[in-house]
mmCIF file of the N, C-alpha and C atoms, coordinates in Angstrom:
data_MODEL
# 
_entry.id   MODEL 
# 
loop_
_atom_site.group_PDB 
_atom_site.id 
_atom_site.type_symbol 
_atom_site.label_atom_id 
_atom_site.label_alt_id 
_atom_site.label_comp_id 
_atom_site.label_asym_id 
_atom_site.label_entity_id 
_atom_site.label_seq_id 
_atom_site.pdbx_PDB_ins_code 
_atom_site.Cartn_x 
_atom_site.Cartn_y 
_atom_site.Cartn_z 
_atom_site.occupancy 
_atom_site.B_iso_or_equiv 
_atom_site.pdbx_formal_charge 
_atom_site.auth_seq_id 
_atom_site.auth_comp_id 
_atom_site.auth_asym_id 
_atom_site.auth_atom_id 
_atom_site.pdbx_PDB_model_num 
ATOM 1   N N  . MET A 1 1  ? -4.042  -43.043 11.043  1.00 0.00 ? 1  MET A N  1 
ATOM 2   C CA . MET A 1 1  ? -3.412  -42.748 9.787   1.00 0.00 ? 1  MET A CA 1 
ATOM 3   C C  . MET A 1 1  ? -3.901  -41.996 8.977   1.00 0.00 ? 1  MET A C  1 
ATOM 4   N N  . PHE A 1 2  ? -3.124  -41.065 7.937   1.00 0.00 ? 2  PHE A N  1 
ATOM 5   C CA . PHE A 1 2  ? -3.256  -40.381 7.310   1.00 0.00 ? 2  PHE A CA 1 
ATOM 6   C C  . PHE A 1 2  ? -3.304  -40.737 5.957   1.00 0.00 ? 2  PHE A C  1 
ATOM 7   N N  . HIS A 1 3  ? -4.025  -40.281 4.962   1.00 0.00 ? 3  HIS A N  1 
ATOM 8   C CA . HIS A 1 3  ? -3.793  -40.688 3.447   1.00 0.00 ? 3  HIS A CA 1 
ATOM 9   C C  . HIS A 1 3  ? -3.549  -39.559 2.481   1.00 0.00 ? 3  HIS A C  1 
ATOM 10  N N  . VAL A 1 4  ? -2.769  -39.981 1.435   1.00 0.00 ? 4  VAL A N  1 
ATOM 11  C CA . VAL A 1 4  ? -2.794  -38.927 0.350   1.00 0.00 ? 4  VAL A CA 1 
ATOM 12  C C  . VAL A 1 4  ? -3.655  -39.742 -0.531  1.00 0.00 ? 4  VAL A C  1 
ATOM 13  N N  . TYR A 1 5  ? -4.480  -39.146 -1.686  1.00 0.00 ? 5  TYR A N  1 
ATOM 14  C CA . TYR A 1 5  ? -5.315  -39.750 -2.185  1.00 0.00 ? 5  TYR A CA 1 
ATOM 15  C C  . TYR A 1 5  ? -5.055  -39.065 -3.827  1.00 0.00 ? 5  TYR A C  1 
ATOM 16  N N  . ILE A 1 6  ? -5.829  -40.056 -4.691  1.00 0.00 ? 6  ILE A N  1 
ATOM 17  C CA . ILE A 1 6  ? -5.987  -39.264 -6.100  1.00 0.00 ? 6  ILE A CA 1 
ATOM 18  C C  . ILE A 1 6  ? -7.151  -39.529 -6.115  1.00 0.00 ? 6  ILE A C  1 
ATOM 19  N N  . LEU A 1 7  ? -8.122  -38.459 -6.741  1.00 0.00 ? 7  LEU A N  1 
ATOM 20  C CA . LEU A 1 7  ? -9.818  -38.756 -7.395  1.00 0.00 ? 7  LEU A CA 1 
ATOM 21  C C  . LEU A 1 7  ? -9.574  -38.597 -8.470  1.00 0.00 ? 7  LEU A C  1 
ATOM 22  N N  . GLU A 1 8  ? -10.483 -39.282 -9.354  1.00 0.00 ? 8  GLU A N  1 
ATOM 23  C CA . GLU A 1 8  ? -10.862 -38.769 -10.733 1.00 0.00 ? 8  GLU A CA 1 
ATOM 24  C C  . GLU A 1 8  ? -12.222 -38.630 -10.963 1.00 0.00 ? 8  GLU A C  1 
ATOM 25  N N  . SER A 1 9  ? -12.227 -37.810 -11.759 1.00 0.00 ? 9  SER A N  1 
ATOM 26  C CA . SER A 1 9  ? -13.591 -37.315 -11.967 1.00 0.00 ? 9  SER A CA 1 
ATOM 27  C C  . SER A 1 9  ? -14.350 -38.484 -12.932 1.00 0.00 ? 9  SER A C  1 
ATOM 28  N N  . GLU A 1 10 ? -15.876 -38.960 -12.246 1.00 0.00 ? 10 GLU A N  1 
ATOM 29  C CA . GLU A 1 10 ? -16.660 -39.906 -13.309 1.00 0.00 ? 10 GLU A CA 1 
ATOM 30  C C  . GLU A 1 10 ? -16.644 -39.016 -14.489 1.00 0.00 ? 10 GLU A C  1 
ATOM 31  N N  . VAL A 1 11 ? -17.063 -37.766 -14.804 1.00 0.00 ? 11 VAL A N  1 
ATOM 32  C CA . VAL A 1 11 ? -17.537 -37.132 -15.880 1.00 0.00 ? 11 VAL A CA 1 
ATOM 33  C C  . VAL A 1 11 ? -16.832 -36.512 -16.584 1.00 0.00 ? 11 VAL A C  1 
ATOM 34  N N  . SER A 1 12 ? -15.551 -36.131 -16.134 1.00 0.00 ? 12 SER A N  1 
ATOM 35  C CA . SER A 1 12 ? -14.605 -35.227 -16.924 1.00 0.00 ? 12 SER A CA 1 
ATOM 36  C C  . SER A 1 12 ? -13.523 -36.226 -16.706 1.00 0.00 ? 12 SER A C  1 
ATOM 37  N N  . VAL A 1 13 ? -12.171 -35.363 -17.560 1.00 0.00 ? 13 VAL A N  1 
ATOM 38  C CA . VAL A 1 13 ? -10.921 -36.287 -17.682 1.00 0.00 ? 13 VAL A CA 1 
ATOM 39  C C  . VAL A 1 13 ? -9.738  -35.367 -16.222 1.00 0.00 ? 13 VAL A C  1 
ATOM 40  N N  . ARG A 1 14 ? -10.514 -35.273 -15.349 1.00 0.00 ? 14 ARG A N  1 
ATOM 41  C CA . ARG A 1 14 ? -9.942  -34.626 -14.653 1.00 0.00 ? 14 ARG A CA 1 
ATOM 42  C C  . ARG A 1 14 ? -9.062  -35.232 -13.006 1.00 0.00 ? 14 ARG A C  1 
ATOM 43  N N  . ARG A 1 15 ? -8.323  -35.009 -12.334 1.00 0.00 ? 15 ARG A N  1 
ATOM 44  C CA . ARG A 1 15 ? -7.638  -36.121 -11.157 1.00 0.00 ? 15 ARG A CA 1 
ATOM 45  C C  . ARG A 1 15 ? -7.715  -34.967 -10.100 1.00 0.00 ? 15 ARG A C  1 
ATOM 46  N N  . TYR A 1 16 ? -7.747  -35.556 -8.804  1.00 0.00 ? 16 TYR A N  1 
ATOM 47  C CA . TYR A 1 16 ? -7.580  -34.256 -7.790  1.00 0.00 ? 16 TYR A CA 1 
ATOM 48  C C  . TYR A 1 16 ? -6.423  -35.284 -6.842  1.00 0.00 ? 16 TYR A C  1 
ATOM 49  N N  . ILE A 1 17 ? -5.732  -34.361 -6.397  1.00 0.00 ? 17 ILE A N  1 
ATOM 50  C CA . ILE A 1 17 ? -4.555  -34.875 -6.015  1.00 0.00 ? 17 ILE A CA 1 
ATOM 51  C C  . ILE A 1 17 ? -4.764  -34.196 -4.316  1.00 0.00 ? 17 ILE A C  1 
ATOM 52  N N  . GLY A 1 18 ? -4.796  -35.083 -2.930  1.00 0.00 ? 18 GLY A N  1 
ATOM 53  C CA . GLY A 1 18 ? -5.225  -34.674 -1.757  1.00 0.00 ? 18 GLY A CA 1 
ATOM 54  C C  . GLY A 1 18 ? -4.578  -35.326 -0.473  1.00 0.00 ? 18 GLY A C  1 
ATOM 55  N N  . SER A 1 19 ? -4.951  -34.837 0.749   1.00 0.00 ? 19 SER A N  1 
ATOM 56  C CA . SER A 1 19 ? -4.638  -35.680 1.709   1.00 0.00 ? 19 SER A CA 1 
ATOM 57  C C  . SER A 1 19 ? -5.526  -35.510 2.843   1.00 0.00 ? 19 SER A C  1 
ATOM 58  N N  . CYS A 1 20 ? -5.696  -36.633 3.755   1.00 0.00 ? 20 CYS A N  1 
ATOM 59  C CA . CYS A 1 20 ? -6.696  -36.256 4.639   1.00 0.00 ? 20 CYS A CA 1 
ATOM 60  C C  . CYS A 1 20 ? -6.603  -37.461 5.536   1.00 0.00 ? 20 CYS A C  1 
ATOM 61  N N  . GLU A 1 21 ? -7.270  -37.441 6.505   1.00 0.00 ? 21 GLU A N  1 
ATOM 62  C CA . GLU A 1 21 ? -7.244  -38.567 7.577   1.00 0.00 ? 21 GLU A CA 1 
ATOM 63  C C  . GLU A 1 21 ? -8.532  -39.653 7.634   1.00 0.00 ? 21 GLU A C  1 
ATOM 64  N N  . SER A 1 22 ? -9.327  -39.261 7.219   1.00 0.00 ? 22 SER A N  1 
ATOM 65  C CA . SER A 1 22 ? -10.855 -40.275 6.902   1.00 0.00 ? 22 SER A CA 1 
ATOM 66  C C  . SER A 1 22 ? -10.825 -39.799 5.129   1.00 0.00 ? 22 SER A C  1 
ATOM 67  N N  . LEU A 1 23 ? -10.817 -40.882 4.507   1.00 0.00 ? 23 LEU A N  1 
ATOM 68  C CA . LEU A 1 23 ? -10.719 -41.237 3.315   1.00 0.00 ? 23 LEU A CA 1 
ATOM 69  C C  . LEU A 1 23 ? -12.331 -41.280 2.773   1.00 0.00 ? 23 LEU A C  1 
ATOM 70  N N  . ASP A 1 24 ? -12.908 -41.882 3.636   1.00 0.00 ? 24 ASP A N  1 
ATOM 71  C CA . ASP A 1 24 ? -14.474 -41.996 3.224   1.00 0.00 ? 24 ASP A CA 1 
ATOM 72  C C  . ASP A 1 24 ? -15.512 -40.405 3.678   1.00 0.00 ? 24 ASP A C  1 
ATOM 73  N N  . ARG A 1 25 ? -14.879 -39.807 4.681   1.00 0.00 ? 25 ARG A N  1 
ATOM 74  C CA . ARG A 1 25 ? -15.411 -38.316 4.992   1.00 0.00 ? 25 ARG A CA 1 
ATOM 75  C C  . ARG A 1 25 ? -14.894 -37.734 3.977   1.00 0.00 ? 25 ARG A C  1 
ATOM 76  N N  . ARG A 1 26 ? -13.872 -37.751 3.276   1.00 0.00 ? 26 ARG A N  1 
ATOM 77  C CA . ARG A 1 26 ? -13.280 -36.586 2.423   1.00 0.00 ? 26 ARG A CA 1 
ATOM 78  C C  . ARG A 1 26 ? -13.936 -36.975 0.869   1.00 0.00 ? 26 ARG A C  1 
ATOM 79  N N  . LEU A 1 27 ? -14.014 -38.070 0.694   1.00 0.00 ? 27 LEU A N  1 
ATOM 80  C CA . LEU A 1 27 ? -14.407 -38.167 -0.681  1.00 0.00 ? 27 LEU A CA 1 
ATOM 81  C C  . LEU A 1 27 ? -16.141 -37.828 -0.501  1.00 0.00 ? 27 LEU A C  1 
ATOM 82  N N  . SER A 1 28 ? -16.471 -38.409 0.815   1.00 0.00 ? 28 SER A N  1 
ATOM 83  C CA . SER A 1 28 ? -18.223 -37.711 0.831   1.00 0.00 ? 28 SER A CA 1 
ATOM 84  C C  . SER A 1 28 ? -18.334 -35.822 0.386   1.00 0.00 ? 28 SER A C  1 
ATOM 85  N N  . LYS A 1 29 ? -17.377 -35.562 0.888   1.00 0.00 ? 29 LYS A N  1 
ATOM 86  C CA . LYS A 1 29 ? -17.353 -34.291 1.071   1.00 0.00 ? 29 LYS A CA 1 
ATOM 87  C C  . LYS A 1 29 ? -16.992 -33.467 -0.329  1.00 0.00 ? 29 LYS A C  1 
ATOM 88  N N  . HIS A 1 30 ? -16.111 -34.521 -1.105  1.00 0.00 ? 30 HIS A N  1 
ATOM 89  C CA . HIS A 1 30 ? -15.887 -34.032 -2.668  1.00 0.00 ? 30 HIS A CA 1 
ATOM 90  C C  . HIS A 1 30 ? -17.163 -34.097 -3.535  1.00 0.00 ? 30 HIS A C  1 
ATOM 91  N N  . ASN A 1 31 ? -17.886 -35.364 -3.381  1.00 0.00 ? 31 ASN A N  1 
ATOM 92  C CA . ASN A 1 31 ? -18.944 -35.648 -3.637  1.00 0.00 ? 31 ASN A CA 1 
ATOM 93  C C  . ASN A 1 31 ? -20.524 -34.921 -3.773  1.00 0.00 ? 31 ASN A C  1 
ATOM 94  N N  . SER A 1 32 ? -20.412 -34.245 -2.633  1.00 0.00 ? 32 SER A N  1 
ATOM 95  C CA . SER A 1 32 ? -21.427 -33.386 -1.722  1.00 0.00 ? 32 SER A CA 1 
ATOM 96  C C  . SER A 1 32 ? -21.601 -32.105 -2.407  1.00 0.00 ? 32 SER A C  1 
ATOM 97  N N  . GLY A 1 33 ? -20.536 -31.839 -3.098  1.00 0.00 ? 33 GLY A N  1 
ATOM 98  C CA . GLY A 1 33 ? -20.406 -30.512 -3.522  1.00 0.00 ? 33 GLY A CA 1 
ATOM 99  C C  . GLY A 1 33 ? -19.442 -29.538 -2.613  1.00 0.00 ? 33 GLY A C  1 
ATOM 100 N N  . SER A 1 34 ? -19.149 -29.993 -1.380  1.00 0.00 ? 34 SER A N  1 
ATOM 101 C CA . SER A 1 34 ? -18.524 -29.038 -0.482  1.00 0.00 ? 34 SER A CA 1 
ATOM 102 C C  . SER A 1 34 ? -17.297 -28.448 -0.656  1.00 0.00 ? 34 SER A C  1 
ATOM 103 N N  . VAL A 1 35 ? -16.420 -28.965 -1.798  1.00 0.00 ? 35 VAL A N  1 
ATOM 104 C CA . VAL A 1 35 ? -15.128 -28.517 -1.876  1.00 0.00 ? 35 VAL A CA 1 
ATOM 105 C C  . VAL A 1 35 ? -15.300 -27.877 -3.142  1.00 0.00 ? 35 VAL A C  1 
ATOM 106 N N  . ARG A 1 36 ? -14.723 -26.736 -3.315  1.00 0.00 ? 36 ARG A N  1 
ATOM 107 C CA . ARG A 1 36 ? -15.177 -25.771 -4.119  1.00 0.00 ? 36 ARG A CA 1 
ATOM 108 C C  . ARG A 1 36 ? -14.396 -26.043 -5.704  1.00 0.00 ? 36 ARG A C  1 
ATOM 109 N N  . SER A 1 37 ? -13.296 -26.612 -5.294  1.00 0.00 ? 37 SER A N  1 
ATOM 110 C CA . SER A 1 37 ? -12.676 -27.085 -6.523  1.00 0.00 ? 37 SER A CA 1 
ATOM 111 C C  . SER A 1 37 ? -12.438 -27.972 -7.158  1.00 0.00 ? 37 SER A C  1 
ATOM 112 N N  . THR A 1 38 ? -13.451 -28.978 -6.302  1.00 0.00 ? 38 THR A N  1 
ATOM 113 C CA . THR A 1 38 ? -14.182 -30.100 -6.751  1.00 0.00 ? 38 THR A CA 1 
ATOM 114 C C  . THR A 1 38 ? -15.257 -30.226 -7.506  1.00 0.00 ? 38 THR A C  1 
ATOM 115 N N  . LYS A 1 39 ? -16.340 -29.271 -7.001  1.00 0.00 ? 39 LYS A N  1 
ATOM 116 C CA . LYS A 1 39 ? -17.481 -29.229 -7.202  1.00 0.00 ? 39 LYS A CA 1 
ATOM 117 C C  . LYS A 1 39 ? -18.465 -29.473 -8.575  1.00 0.00 ? 39 LYS A C  1 
ATOM 118 N N  . ALA A 1 40 ? -17.772 -29.242 -9.667  1.00 0.00 ? 40 ALA A N  1 
ATOM 119 C CA . ALA A 1 40 ? -18.267 -28.970 -11.059 1.00 0.00 ? 40 ALA A CA 1 
ATOM 120 C C  . ALA A 1 40 ? -18.064 -30.163 -11.618 1.00 0.00 ? 40 ALA A C  1 
ATOM 121 N N  . TYR A 1 41 ? -16.996 -31.305 -11.078 1.00 0.00 ? 41 TYR A N  1 
ATOM 122 C CA . TYR A 1 41 ? -16.930 -32.505 -11.978 1.00 0.00 ? 41 TYR A CA 1 
ATOM 123 C C  . TYR A 1 41 ? -17.003 -33.685 -11.423 1.00 0.00 ? 41 TYR A C  1 
ATOM 124 N N  . ARG A 1 42 ? -17.983 -33.665 -10.412 1.00 0.00 ? 42 ARG A N  1 
ATOM 125 C CA . ARG A 1 42 ? -18.752 -34.515 -9.657  1.00 0.00 ? 42 ARG A CA 1 
ATOM 126 C C  . ARG A 1 42 ? -19.138 -35.374 -10.799 1.00 0.00 ? 42 ARG A C  1 
ATOM 127 N N  . PRO A 1 43 ? -19.577 -36.641 -10.391 1.00 0.00 ? 43 PRO A N  1 
ATOM 128 C CA . PRO A 1 43 ? -19.052 -37.671 -8.983  1.00 0.00 ? 43 PRO A CA 1 
ATOM 129 C C  . PRO A 1 43 ? -17.550 -37.941 -9.169  1.00 0.00 ? 43 PRO A C  1 
ATOM 130 N N  . TRP A 1 44 ? -16.944 -38.069 -7.896  1.00 0.00 ? 44 TRP A N  1 
ATOM 131 C CA . TRP A 1 44 ? -15.558 -38.591 -8.242  1.00 0.00 ? 44 TRP A CA 1 
ATOM 132 C C  . TRP A 1 44 ? -15.450 -39.858 -7.661  1.00 0.00 ? 44 TRP A C  1 
ATOM 133 N N  . LYS A 1 45 ? -13.994 -40.480 -7.877  1.00 0.00 ? 45 LYS A N  1 
ATOM 134 C CA . LYS A 1 45 ? -13.739 -41.631 -7.596  1.00 0.00 ? 45 LYS A CA 1 
ATOM 135 C C  . LYS A 1 45 ? -12.291 -42.102 -6.928  1.00 0.00 ? 45 LYS A C  1 
ATOM 136 N N  . ILE A 1 46 ? -11.912 -42.824 -5.812  1.00 0.00 ? 46 ILE A N  1 
ATOM 137 C CA . ILE A 1 46 ? -10.647 -42.826 -5.441  1.00 0.00 ? 46 ILE A CA 1 
ATOM 138 C C  . ILE A 1 46 ? -10.294 -43.774 -6.550  1.00 0.00 ? 46 ILE A C  1 
ATOM 139 N N  . ILE A 1 47 ? -9.052  -43.603 -7.280  1.00 0.00 ? 47 ILE A N  1 
ATOM 140 C CA . ILE A 1 47 ? -8.085  -44.249 -7.876  1.00 0.00 ? 47 ILE A CA 1 
ATOM 141 C C  . ILE A 1 47 ? -6.892  -44.772 -7.571  1.00 0.00 ? 47 ILE A C  1 
ATOM 142 N N  . TYR A 1 48 ? -6.378  -44.139 -6.061  1.00 0.00 ? 48 TYR A N  1 
ATOM 143 C CA . TYR A 1 48 ? -4.983  -44.403 -5.517  1.00 0.00 ? 48 TYR A CA 1 
ATOM 144 C C  . TYR A 1 48 ? -5.146  -43.798 -4.290  1.00 0.00 ? 48 TYR A C  1 
ATOM 145 N N  . THR A 1 49 ? -4.458  -44.701 -3.369  1.00 0.00 ? 49 THR A N  1 
ATOM 146 C CA . THR A 1 49 ? -4.262  -43.989 -1.909  1.00 0.00 ? 49 THR A CA 1 
ATOM 147 C C  . THR A 1 49 ? -3.106  -44.629 -1.491  1.00 0.00 ? 49 THR A C  1 
ATOM 148 N N  . GLU A 1 50 ? -2.516  -43.948 -0.704  1.00 0.00 ? 50 GLU A N  1 
ATOM 149 C CA . GLU A 1 50 ? -1.216  -44.136 0.205   1.00 0.00 ? 50 GLU A CA 1 
ATOM 150 C C  . GLU A 1 50 ? -1.455  -44.082 1.756   1.00 0.00 ? 50 GLU A C  1 
ATOM 151 N N  . GLU A 1 51 ? -0.664  -44.737 2.710   1.00 0.00 ? 51 GLU A N  1 
ATOM 152 C CA . GLU A 1 51 ? -1.165  -44.334 4.182   1.00 0.00 ? 51 GLU A CA 1 
ATOM 153 C C  . GLU A 1 51 ? 0.421   -43.831 4.471   1.00 0.00 ? 51 GLU A C  1 
ATOM 154 N N  . PHE A 1 52 ? 0.068   -43.256 6.054   1.00 0.00 ? 52 PHE A N  1 
ATOM 155 C CA . PHE A 1 52 ? 1.525   -42.458 6.290   1.00 0.00 ? 52 PHE A CA 1 
ATOM 156 C C  . PHE A 1 52 ? 0.849   -42.117 7.716   1.00 0.00 ? 52 PHE A C  1 
ATOM 157 N N  . GLU A 1 53 ? 2.055   -42.889 8.457   1.00 0.00 ? 53 GLU A N  1 
ATOM 158 C CA . GLU A 1 53 ? 1.728   -42.252 10.272  1.00 0.00 ? 53 GLU A CA 1 
ATOM 159 C C  . GLU A 1 53 ? 1.424   -40.746 10.606  1.00 0.00 ? 53 GLU A C  1 
ATOM 160 N N  . THR A 1 54 ? 1.998   -39.715 9.797   1.00 0.00 ? 54 THR A N  1 
ATOM 161 C CA . THR A 1 54 ? 1.713   -38.297 10.593  1.00 0.00 ? 54 THR A CA 1 
ATOM 162 C C  . THR A 1 54 ? 1.097   -37.800 9.417   1.00 0.00 ? 54 THR A C  1 
ATOM 163 N N  . ARG A 1 55 ? 0.750   -36.505 9.302   1.00 0.00 ? 55 ARG A N  1 
ATOM 164 C CA . ARG A 1 55 ? -0.028  -35.730 8.544   1.00 0.00 ? 55 ARG A CA 1 
ATOM 165 C C  . ARG A 1 55 ? 1.102   -35.091 7.839   1.00 0.00 ? 55 ARG A C  1 
ATOM 166 N N  . SER A 1 56 ? 2.417   -34.768 8.474   1.00 0.00 ? 56 SER A N  1 
ATOM 167 C CA . SER A 1 56 ? 3.682   -34.182 7.743   1.00 0.00 ? 56 SER A CA 1 
ATOM 168 C C  . SER A 1 56 ? 3.714   -34.814 6.553   1.00 0.00 ? 56 SER A C  1 
ATOM 169 N N  . GLU A 1 57 ? 4.217   -36.199 7.240   1.00 0.00 ? 57 GLU A N  1 
ATOM 170 C CA . GLU A 1 57 ? 4.576   -37.242 5.927   1.00 0.00 ? 57 GLU A CA 1 
ATOM 171 C C  . GLU A 1 57 ? 3.308   -36.807 4.595   1.00 0.00 ? 57 GLU A C  1 
ATOM 172 N N  . ALA A 1 58 ? 2.269   -37.217 5.020   1.00 0.00 ? 58 ALA A N  1 
ATOM 173 C CA . ALA A 1 58 ? 1.315   -37.598 3.898   1.00 0.00 ? 58 ALA A CA 1 
ATOM 174 C C  . ALA A 1 58 ? 1.385   -36.053 2.861   1.00 0.00 ? 58 ALA A C  1 
ATOM 175 N N  . TYR A 1 59 ? 1.221   -35.207 3.914   1.00 0.00 ? 59 TYR A N  1 
ATOM 176 C CA . TYR A 1 59 ? 1.583   -33.246 3.116   1.00 0.00 ? 59 TYR A CA 1 
ATOM 177 C C  . TYR A 1 59 ? 2.621   -33.685 2.060   1.00 0.00 ? 59 TYR A C  1 
ATOM 178 N N  . LYS A 1 60 ? 3.707   -33.891 2.898   1.00 0.00 ? 60 LYS A N  1 
ATOM 179 C CA . LYS A 1 60 ? 4.758   -33.831 1.605   1.00 0.00 ? 60 LYS A CA 1 
ATOM 180 C C  . LYS A 1 60 ? 5.179   -34.611 0.703   1.00 0.00 ? 60 LYS A C  1 
ATOM 181 N N  . ARG A 1 61 ? 4.474   -36.258 0.870   1.00 0.00 ? 61 ARG A N  1 
ATOM 182 C CA . ARG A 1 61 ? 4.229   -36.641 -0.551  1.00 0.00 ? 61 ARG A CA 1 
ATOM 183 C C  . ARG A 1 61 ? 3.221   -36.647 -1.102  1.00 0.00 ? 61 ARG A C  1 
ATOM 184 N N  . GLU A 1 62 ? 1.900   -35.586 -0.904  1.00 0.00 ? 62 GLU A N  1 
ATOM 185 C CA . GLU A 1 62 ? 0.921   -35.516 -1.750  1.00 0.00 ? 62 GLU A CA 1 
ATOM 186 C C  . GLU A 1 62 ? 1.539   -34.080 -2.233  1.00 0.00 ? 62 GLU A C  1 
ATOM 187 N N  . LYS A 1 63 ? 2.454   -33.269 -1.879  1.00 0.00 ? 63 LYS A N  1 
ATOM 188 C CA . LYS A 1 63 ? 2.985   -32.054 -2.491  1.00 0.00 ? 63 LYS A CA 1 
ATOM 189 C C  . LYS A 1 63 ? 4.025   -32.544 -3.986  1.00 0.00 ? 63 LYS A C  1 
ATOM 190 N N  . GLU A 1 64 ? 4.723   -34.008 -3.354  1.00 0.00 ? 64 GLU A N  1 
ATOM 191 C CA . GLU A 1 64 ? 5.817   -34.538 -4.478  1.00 0.00 ? 64 GLU A CA 1 
ATOM 192 C C  . GLU A 1 64 ? 5.081   -35.125 -5.513  1.00 0.00 ? 64 GLU A C  1 
ATOM 193 N N  . ILE A 1 65 ? 3.528   -35.787 -5.328  1.00 0.00 ? 65 ILE A N  1 
ATOM 194 C CA . ILE A 1 65 ? 2.721   -36.659 -6.054  1.00 0.00 ? 65 ILE A CA 1 
ATOM 195 C C  . ILE A 1 65 ? 2.400   -35.145 -7.391  1.00 0.00 ? 65 ILE A C  1 
ATOM 196 N N  . LYS A 1 66 ? 1.863   -34.015 -6.800  1.00 0.00 ? 66 LYS A N  1 
ATOM 197 C CA . LYS A 1 66 ? 1.318   -32.986 -7.329  1.00 0.00 ? 66 LYS A CA 1 
ATOM 198 C C  . LYS A 1 66 ? 2.826   -32.252 -7.872  1.00 0.00 ? 66 LYS A C  1 
ATOM 199 N N  . SER A 1 67 ? 4.073   -32.508 -7.753  1.00 0.00 ? 67 SER A N  1 
ATOM 200 C CA . SER A 1 67 ? 5.003   -32.026 -8.865  1.00 0.00 ? 67 SER A CA 1 
ATOM 201 C C  . SER A 1 67 ? 5.182   -32.659 -10.247 1.00 0.00 ? 67 SER A C  1 
ATOM 202 N N  . PHE A 1 68 ? 4.618   -34.007 -9.910  1.00 0.00 ? 68 PHE A N  1 
ATOM 203 C CA . PHE A 1 68 ? 4.314   -35.065 -11.250 1.00 0.00 ? 68 PHE A CA 1 
ATOM 204 C C  . PHE A 1 68 ? 3.832   -34.219 -12.518 1.00 0.00 ? 68 PHE A C  1 
ATOM 205 N N  . LYS A 1 69 ? 2.799   -33.418 -12.194 1.00 0.00 ? 69 LYS A N  1 
ATOM 206 C CA . LYS A 1 69 ? 2.425   -32.473 -13.308 1.00 0.00 ? 69 LYS A CA 1 
ATOM 207 C C  . LYS A 1 69 ? 1.340   -33.689 -14.264 1.00 0.00 ? 69 LYS A C  1 
ATOM 208 N N  . GLY A 1 70 ? 1.079   -34.744 -13.743 1.00 0.00 ? 70 GLY A N  1 
ATOM 209 C CA . GLY A 1 70 ? 0.375   -35.441 -14.538 1.00 0.00 ? 70 GLY A CA 1 
ATOM 210 C C  . GLY A 1 70 ? 1.386   -36.145 -15.996 1.00 0.00 ? 70 GLY A C  1 
ATOM 211 N N  . GLY A 1 71 ? 2.213   -36.423 -15.705 1.00 0.00 ? 71 GLY A N  1 
ATOM 212 C CA . GLY A 1 71 ? 3.501   -36.636 -16.464 1.00 0.00 ? 71 GLY A CA 1 
ATOM 213 C C  . GLY A 1 71 ? 3.750   -38.426 -16.535 1.00 0.00 ? 71 GLY A C  1 
ATOM 214 N N  . ILE A 1 72 ? 4.715   -38.723 -16.772 1.00 0.00 ? 72 ILE A N  1 
ATOM 215 C CA . ILE A 1 72 ? 5.232   -40.085 -16.756 1.00 0.00 ? 72 ILE A CA 1 
ATOM 216 C C  . ILE A 1 72 ? 4.661   -40.498 -15.411 1.00 0.00 ? 72 ILE A C  1 
ATOM 217 N N  . LYS A 1 73 ? 5.774   -39.776 -14.435 1.00 0.00 ? 73 LYS A N  1 
ATOM 218 C CA . LYS A 1 73 ? 6.095   -40.398 -12.864 1.00 0.00 ? 73 LYS A CA 1 
ATOM 219 C C  . LYS A 1 73 ? 4.413   -40.437 -12.199 1.00 0.00 ? 73 LYS A C  1 
ATOM 220 N N  . LEU A 1 74 ? 3.692   -39.830 -12.611 1.00 0.00 ? 74 LEU A N  1 
ATOM 221 C CA . LEU A 1 74 ? 2.130   -40.083 -12.747 1.00 0.00 ? 74 LEU A CA 1 
ATOM 222 C C  . LEU A 1 74 ? 1.876   -41.096 -13.057 1.00 0.00 ? 74 LEU A C  1 
ATOM 223 N N  . LYS A 1 75 ? 1.356   -41.058 -14.306 1.00 0.00 ? 75 LYS A N  1 
ATOM 224 C CA . LYS A 1 75 ? 1.326   -42.291 -15.313 1.00 0.00 ? 75 LYS A CA 1 
ATOM 225 C C  . LYS A 1 75 ? 1.826   -43.979 -14.542 1.00 0.00 ? 75 LYS A C  1 
ATOM 226 N N  . ARG A 1 76 ? 3.031   -43.632 -14.311 1.00 0.00 ? 76 ARG A N  1 
ATOM 227 C CA . ARG A 1 76 ? 3.306   -45.114 -13.623 1.00 0.00 ? 76 ARG A CA 1 
ATOM 228 C C  . ARG A 1 76 ? 2.987   -45.356 -12.240 1.00 0.00 ? 76 ARG A C  1 
ATOM 229 N N  . LEU A 1 77 ? 2.702   -44.420 -11.587 1.00 0.00 ? 77 LEU A N  1 
ATOM 230 C CA . LEU A 1 77 ? 2.419   -44.956 -10.354 1.00 0.00 ? 77 LEU A CA 1 
ATOM 231 C C  . LEU A 1 77 ? 1.221   -45.050 -10.211 1.00 0.00 ? 77 LEU A C  1 
ATOM 232 N N  . LEU A 1 78 ? 0.059   -44.817 -11.470 1.00 0.00 ? 78 LEU A N  1 
ATOM 233 C CA . LEU A 1 78 ? -1.146  -45.056 -11.209 1.00 0.00 ? 78 LEU A CA 1 
ATOM 234 C C  . LEU A 1 78 ? -1.000  -46.833 -12.213 1.00 0.00 ? 78 LEU A C  1 
ATOM 235 N N  . GLY A 1 79 ? 0.093   -46.707 -12.554 1.00 0.00 ? 79 GLY A N  1 
ATOM 236 C CA . GLY A 1 79 ? -0.045  -48.106 -13.503 1.00 0.00 ? 79 GLY A CA 1 
ATOM 237 C C  . GLY A 1 79 ? -0.474  -47.753 -15.088 1.00 0.00 ? 79 GLY A C  1 
ATOM 238 N N  . LEU A 1 80 ? -0.255  -46.730 -15.409 1.00 0.00 ? 80 LEU A N  1 
ATOM 239 C CA . LEU A 1 80 ? -0.921  -46.599 -16.850 1.00 0.00 ? 80 LEU A CA 1 
ATOM 240 C C  . LEU A 1 80 ? -0.100  -46.145 -17.947 1.00 0.00 ? 80 LEU A C  1 
ATOM 241 N N  . PHE A 1 81 ? 1.363   -46.490 -17.489 1.00 0.00 ? 81 PHE A N  1 
ATOM 242 C CA . PHE A 1 81 ? 2.696   -46.474 -18.218 1.00 0.00 ? 81 PHE A CA 1 
ATOM 243 C C  . PHE A 1 81 ? 3.731   -47.688 -17.682 1.00 0.00 ? 81 PHE A C  1 
ATOM 244 N N  . ALA A 1 82 ? 4.066   -48.390 -18.428 1.00 0.00 ? 82 ALA A N  1 
ATOM 245 C CA . ALA A 1 82 ? 5.004   -49.458 -18.475 1.00 0.00 ? 82 ALA A CA 1 
ATOM 246 C C  . ALA A 1 82 ? 6.297   -48.977 -18.796 1.00 0.00 ? 82 ALA A C  1 
ATOM 247 N N  . ASP A 1 83 ? 7.613   -49.239 -18.070 1.00 0.00 ? 83 ASP A N  1 
ATOM 248 C CA . ASP A 1 83 ? 8.747   -49.007 -18.518 1.00 0.00 ? 83 ASP A CA 1 
ATOM 249 C C  . ASP A 1 83 ? 9.212   -49.376 -19.889 1.00 0.00 ? 83 ASP A C  1 
# 
């Protein structure tokens, strides 16, 4: 299975959207400082995930979520904004 995930920094108001095959391994990489784009905002916690059969489906959904740009669609997805 492949996953799309949203991380939230525990020390900043930043979020990170990505996709991977192993959530535990990927979160560990983010929190160890191995990912350059997230290193400065550690530690991270997973706040949202979705599961997909294929890598291409997960990547397509990752791109779709990234297109939300933190607006109302993303807030609805995270349950932060009611209709």
